[in-house]
C-alpha positions as a Markdown table, in Angstrom:
| # | Residue | x | y | z |
|---|---|---|---|---|
| 1 | Met | 0.4 | -25.6 | -6.4 |
| 2 | Ala | -1.0 | -22.7 | -4.5 |
| 3 | Thr | -2.9 | -23.1 | -1.2 |
| 4 | Gln | -5.8 | -20.8 | -0.6 |
| 5 | Phe | -6.8 | -19.8 | 3.0 |
| 6 | Arg | -10.1 | -18.5 | 4.3 |
| 7 | Asp | -8.4 | -16.0 | 6.5 |
| 8 | Arg | -5.2 | -15.4 | 8.5 |
| 9 | His | -6.3 | -17.8 | 11.3 |
| 10 | Asp | -6.7 | -20.6 | 8.7 |
| 11 | Ala | -3.3 | -19.8 | 7.3 |
| 12 | Gly | -1.8 | -19.9 | 10.8 |
| 13 | Arg | -3.4 | -23.4 | 11.4 |
| 14 | Phe | -1.9 | -24.6 | 8.1 |
| 15 | Leu | 1.6 | -23.3 | 9.0 |
| 16 | Ala | 1.2 | -24.6 | 12.6 |
| 17 | Gln | 0.9 | -28.2 | 11.2 |
| 18 | Lys | 4.2 | -27.7 | 9.4 |
| 19 | Leu | 5.8 | -26.7 | 12.7 |
| 20 | Lys | 4.1 | -29.1 | 15.1 |
| 21 | Ala | 7.4 | -31.0 | 15.6 |
| 22 | Leu | 8.5 | -28.0 | 17.6 |
| 23 | Lys | 5.7 | -28.5 | 20.2 |
| 24 | Gly | 6.8 | -28.1 | 23.7 |
| 25 | Asp | 10.4 | -27.1 | 22.9 |
| 26 | Pro | 11.3 | -24.5 | 25.6 |
| 27 | Asp | 13.8 | -22.8 | 23.2 |
| 28 | Ile | 11.1 | -21.8 | 20.8 |
| 29 | Leu | 9.2 | -18.5 | 20.8 |
| 30 | Val | 6.9 | -16.9 | 18.2 |
| 31 | Leu | 7.2 | -13.3 | 17.1 |
| 32 | Ala | 4.3 | -11.7 | 15.2 |
| 33 | Leu | 4.5 | -8.6 | 13.0 |
| 34 | Pro | 1.4 | -6.6 | 13.6 |
| 35 | Arg | -1.2 | -6.4 | 12.5 |
| 36 | Gly | -1.7 | -9.2 | 9.9 |
| 37 | Gly | 0.9 | -11.5 | 11.4 |
| 38 | Val | -0.8 | -11.6 | 14.8 |
| 39 | Pro | -3.7 | -14.0 | 14.0 |
| 40 | Val | -1.3 | -16.2 | 12.0 |
| 41 | Ala | 1.1 | -16.3 | 14.9 |
| 42 | Gln | -1.6 | -17.0 | 17.5 |
| 43 | Glu | -2.5 | -20.2 | 15.8 |
| 44 | Ile | 1.1 | -21.3 | 15.5 |
| 45 | Ala | 1.9 | -20.5 | 19.1 |
| 46 | Lys | -1.2 | -22.3 | 20.3 |
| 47 | Val | -0.4 | -25.5 | 18.4 |
| 48 | Ile | 3.3 | -25.6 | 19.3 |
| 49 | Asp | 2.7 | -24.4 | 22.9 |
| 50 | Ala | 5.2 | -21.5 | 22.6 |
| 51 | Pro | 5.3 | -18.0 | 24.0 |
| 52 | Leu | 3.9 | -15.3 | 21.7 |
| 53 | Asp | 5.0 | -11.7 | 21.4 |
| 54 | Val | 4.7 | -8.9 | 18.9 |
| 55 | Phe | 7.7 | -7.6 | 17.0 |
| 56 | Leu | 7.2 | -4.1 | 15.9 |
| 57 | Val | 8.8 | -2.8 | 12.7 |
| 58 | Arg | 8.6 | 0.5 | 10.8 |
| 59 | Lys | 9.7 | 0.9 | 7.2 |
| 60 | Leu | 12.0 | 3.7 | 6.5 |
| 61 | Gly | 10.6 | 5.2 | 3.3 |
| 62 | Val | 12.6 | 7.1 | 0.8 |
| 63 | Pro | 11.7 | 10.8 | 1.1 |
| 64 | Ile | 9.3 | 11.7 | -1.8 |
| 65 | Tyr | 9.0 | 8.0 | -2.7 |
| 66 | Glu | 7.8 | 6.7 | 0.7 |
| 67 | Glu | 6.6 | 3.4 | -0.6 |
| 68 | Leu | 10.2 | 2.5 | -1.5 |
| 69 | Ala | 12.0 | 1.3 | 1.5 |
| 70 | Met | 15.5 | 2.4 | 2.3 |
| 71 | Gly | 15.5 | 0.4 | 5.4 |
| 72 | Ala | 13.6 | -0.5 | 8.6 |
| 73 | Ile | 13.7 | 0.0 | 12.3 |
| 74 | Ala | 12.4 | -2.4 | 14.9 |
| 75 | Ser | 11.9 | -3.1 | 18.5 |
| 76 | Gly | 15.0 | -3.0 | 20.5 |
| 77 | Gly | 16.7 | -0.1 | 18.7 |
| 78 | Val | 17.5 | -2.0 | 15.5 |
| 79 | Arg | 18.0 | -0.2 | 12.2 |
| 80 | Val | 18.7 | -2.0 | 9.0 |
| 81 | Leu | 19.5 | 0.1 | 5.9 |
| 82 | Asn | 19.4 | -0.8 | 2.2 |
| 83 | Glu | 22.8 | 0.7 | 1.2 |
| 84 | Glu | 22.2 | 0.1 | -2.5 |
| 85 | Val | 19.0 | 2.1 | -2.5 |
| 86 | Ile | 20.6 | 4.8 | -0.4 |
| 87 | Arg | 23.6 | 5.0 | -2.7 |
| 88 | Gln | 21.7 | 4.9 | -6.0 |
| 89 | Leu | 19.3 | 7.7 | -4.9 |
| 90 | Gly | 21.9 | 9.8 | -3.2 |
| 91 | Ile | 20.1 | 9.8 | 0.2 |
| 92 | Thr | 22.1 | 11.7 | 2.8 |
| 93 | Pro | 22.7 | 10.6 | 6.4 |
| 94 | Arg | 20.7 | 13.7 | 7.5 |
| 95 | Met | 17.7 | 12.5 | 5.4 |
| 96 | Ile | 18.0 | 9.0 | 6.9 |
| 97 | Asp | 18.2 | 10.4 | 10.4 |
| 98 | Ala | 15.1 | 12.6 | 9.8 |
| 99 | Val | 13.0 | 9.6 | 8.5 |
| 100 | Thr | 14.3 | 7.4 | 11.3 |
| 101 | Glu | 13.3 | 9.9 | 14.0 |
| 102 | Glu | 9.8 | 10.2 | 12.6 |
| 103 | Glu | 9.3 | 6.5 | 12.4 |
| 104 | Gln | 10.9 | 5.9 | 15.8 |
| 105 | Arg | 8.2 | 8.1 | 17.4 |
| 106 | Glu | 5.5 | 6.0 | 15.7 |
| 107 | Leu | 7.3 | 2.8 | 16.7 |
| 108 | Glu | 7.3 | 4.0 | 20.3 |
| 109 | Arg | 3.6 | 4.9 | 20.2 |
| 110 | Arg | 2.8 | 1.5 | 18.9 |
| 111 | Glu | 5.0 | -0.2 | 21.5 |
| 112 | Leu | 2.8 | 1.5 | 24.2 |
| 113 | Glu | -0.4 | 0.5 | 22.3 |
| 114 | Tyr | 0.5 | -3.2 | 21.9 |
| 115 | Arg | 2.5 | -3.8 | 25.0 |
| 116 | Arg | 1.2 | -1.4 | 27.6 |
| 117 | Asp | 3.6 | -2.2 | 30.5 |
| 118 | Arg | 4.6 | -5.7 | 29.3 |
| 119 | Glu | 8.3 | -6.2 | 28.6 |
| 120 | Pro | 9.2 | -7.9 | 25.2 |
| 121 | Leu | 10.3 | -11.5 | 25.3 |
| 122 | Asp | 14.1 | -12.0 | 25.4 |
| 123 | Val | 15.1 | -13.8 | 22.3 |
| 124 | Thr | 18.6 | -14.5 | 23.6 |
| 125 | Gly | 19.4 | -18.2 | 23.2 |
| 126 | His | 16.0 | -19.0 | 21.7 |
| 127 | Val | 14.7 | -19.9 | 18.2 |
| 128 | Ala | 12.4 | -17.2 | 17.1 |
| 129 | Ile | 9.7 | -18.0 | 14.6 |
| 130 | Leu | 8.9 | -14.7 | 12.9 |
| 131 | Val | 5.4 | -14.5 | 11.4 |
| 132 | Asp | 4.2 | -11.9 | 9.0 |
| 133 | Asp | 1.3 | -12.0 | 6.5 |
| 134 | Gly | 3.3 | -10.6 | 3.6 |
| 135 | Leu | 6.7 | -9.7 | 2.3 |
| 136 | Ala | 6.4 | -5.9 | 1.9 |
| 137 | Thr | 7.2 | -4.6 | 5.4 |
| 138 | Gly | 10.9 | -5.1 | 5.6 |
| 139 | Gly | 10.3 | -6.5 | 9.0 |
| 140 | Gln | 12.0 | -9.8 | 8.2 |
| 141 | His | 15.3 | -8.0 | 7.7 |
| 142 | Ala | 14.9 | -5.9 | 10.8 |
| 143 | Cys | 14.0 | -8.9 | 12.9 |
| 144 | Cys | 17.1 | -10.8 | 11.7 |
| 145 | Gly | 19.1 | -7.7 | 12.6 |
| 146 | Ala | 17.6 | -7.7 | 16.1 |
| 147 | Cys | 18.1 | -11.4 | 16.6 |
| 148 | Ala | 21.5 | -11.8 | 14.9 |
| 149 | Pro | 23.6 | -10.1 | 17.7 |
| 150 | Lys | 22.0 | -12.3 | 20.3 |
| 151 | Glu | 24.2 | -15.3 | 21.2 |
| 152 | Lys | 22.8 | -18.6 | 19.9 |
| 153 | Ser | 19.6 | -17.0 | 18.5 |
| 154 | Gln | 18.0 | -18.3 | 15.3 |
| 155 | Thr | 15.2 | -16.9 | 13.3 |
| 156 | His | 12.8 | -18.9 | 11.2 |
| 157 | His | 10.4 | -17.0 | 9.0 |
| 158 | Cys | 7.0 | -18.0 | 7.9 |
| 159 | Arg | 6.0 | -16.0 | 4.9 |
| 160 | Arg | 3.1 | -15.3 | 2.6 |
| 161 | Ala | 0.8 | -16.8 | 5.2 |
| 162 | Ser | -2.3 | -15.0 | 4.1 |
| 163 | Gly | -1.7 | -15.0 | 0.4 |
| 164 | Arg | -2.1 | -17.6 | -2.2 |
| 165 | Ser | 0.7 | -19.8 | -0.9 |
| 166 | Gly | 1.9 | -20.8 | 2.5 |
| 167 | Asp | 5.6 | -21.7 | 2.6 |
| 168 | Met | 8.4 | -21.5 | 5.1 |
| 169 | Arg | 12.1 | -21.0 | 4.8 |
| 170 | Glu | 14.8 | -20.6 | 7.3 |
| 171 | Val | 16.5 | -17.2 | 7.3 |
């Protein structure tokens, strides 16, 4: 049965109740994908008393079909590619690099806008709860790519928080 939410804050409070067993755990941190994931994540971080940070992601759109993702880049120099899309559409490394450069400039601009002079949280050795308000950004894969190389890092993903259902799954 679908759960309806008044807004993203309401969705965040709903998800926070599902995660309240994590309250006070010093190994937990909450990462929000702007913009929609931020109000959801704020509610979760408040309830479980965990540090909150943004995790910036940019979709790498296929040239001419920009809504179709061939990958994503994220904070920390992460790039995740969808090799199947790239192969099927015959996208060249040069095309990938051009799109990556353009999106990297926008990612850096947004890093300055959201962080100013604040350093990102270090996820090494922590359990990161990644919060987004939808599934279309590709951010989940990029975040997992950023966290996976970190020793002892885990990523939990709260998805569809502002839609018609609120569910969680471990990634």
